[in-house]
N, C-alpha and C positions, 0 to 999 in steps of 0.2 A: 562644126559649125564654123563658118566664116566671121560672124559678129554676133556679139551677144544679143539676146532677143529682147534687151530694154531700148536698142539701139534700130530696131526695125521698123518703128512707128516714124521717128525722127528722119530715119535715113528715106523713107517712102515719102514724106513730106518733103524734104529739101528737094529732092531729086524731082519731084512734081513740081515745085514751086519753080526750078530752074529749066524745067523742059527736057529732062534729062530721061535715058532709059534707065528702070532702076535692075534691070538684069543685065545691062551691058555698062553701067558706069562703073570706074575702077574704084576699089577700095584694097587696102591694105589687107595681107593674110597673115593667119595667125603663125606665130613661132613655135618651131619644135625642137627641143633640145633632148638628146638621147630618146627619141622616138615619143615624148610626151609632150602635148600640148603646152604652151607655154603663153597664157592669158589668150586674149581674143583679137581678132583682126578687124576690119571695117572701118579703118582709121581714112580720111578723105584728105587729098589734097596736099599742096607742099607741107603744112603744117602738122599733119598727120592728126588733126581730130577726130575724136568719134562722134557720129551724129548725135548723140545727148549732148556733148560739150557743146558741139558747135551751135546746138540750138540757145544755149546760154549766151551766147555772144554776137549772134546775128543781128540782132536789132542795134545793139552799140557801133558793130561793123559797120553797117548800110548808113547810120547817122552820118559817122566820120567819113566812110569813103563815097557815098552817094550811089552805091552800088546796091539797089533795093529789087530782089533780094539779094543778101551777102551771098558769094558764091564761094565754098573752102576749095575749088579747084584754082581759084582766080588767085595768083599770088600778091595782088595788093590785099584783098581781102583775108585772105587766110594768113599772111603777116601781120595784119592788123589785129587778127582774133590772138594771134600768138604774143604779140607782146601785150595786148590788154590782160590775158590770163598770166604771163609773167610779172607783169606791173602787180595785179590782184595778189598772185602768190606771195609776194615779198620782195620782188628785184629791186624796186626803185630804193629800197634801204641803203643800196650800195654797200652793205655789210655782207661778209661770206655767207654768215648764217641766214640771211636774208634771201641770199642767191641760192644757197644750197635748199633751203625749203621752196622757193620757185621751182627749182629744177626739179625737185621730188612732186611736187604737185602737178607739173607740167607732164612728167613721165606718169605717175600713180592716179593723180586725183587727190592725193593725201600730202599734205607738206612733212609729217611727221613719219613718212614711210622709211621703213627700217630694214627691209629684206635687201640683200646683195646686189640683185638688179638696180633698184632703185638707189641704192647708196653709188654703185658703181654708173649709171648714167649720171647722176649729180655731179660726181666726182670729174668725171670726163667733159661734160660740160664747162666746169670752172676751170680745169685745166687748159681747155680748149679757148676759153676766154681770156685767160693770162697769156697763152701765145698771141693772141689776138692785140691786146692792150701793148704788150712789149714791143710789138711792130710799128706800131703808132707814133 
């Protein structure tokens, strides 16, 4: 399956509100490692939010951007949602621990995630951030 069953309803609601065809609207596909499915697909747009996550930010994104309904495939809406999620996850603490927690929450939904892929993702994000900060 391309998407977790918890996301079918939210995806139908999002596509319907935006006037998109549920059967042809692009979403990510699940990843496979050594032939085993790793996680789920179904993430939408530039920020790669799954539908159930997107639903939690749509009202605030609409309020801030003025786009109602918020559109996860619109770059402004997608990255506003991303910024809100990272801030909620601890990124605004401006500490390494807070930023790691925010990256883990963005990747897995849990700031305390300790799996190897979760740790790898958080480390890659913070390493990229350090490179960007050095170039400023």
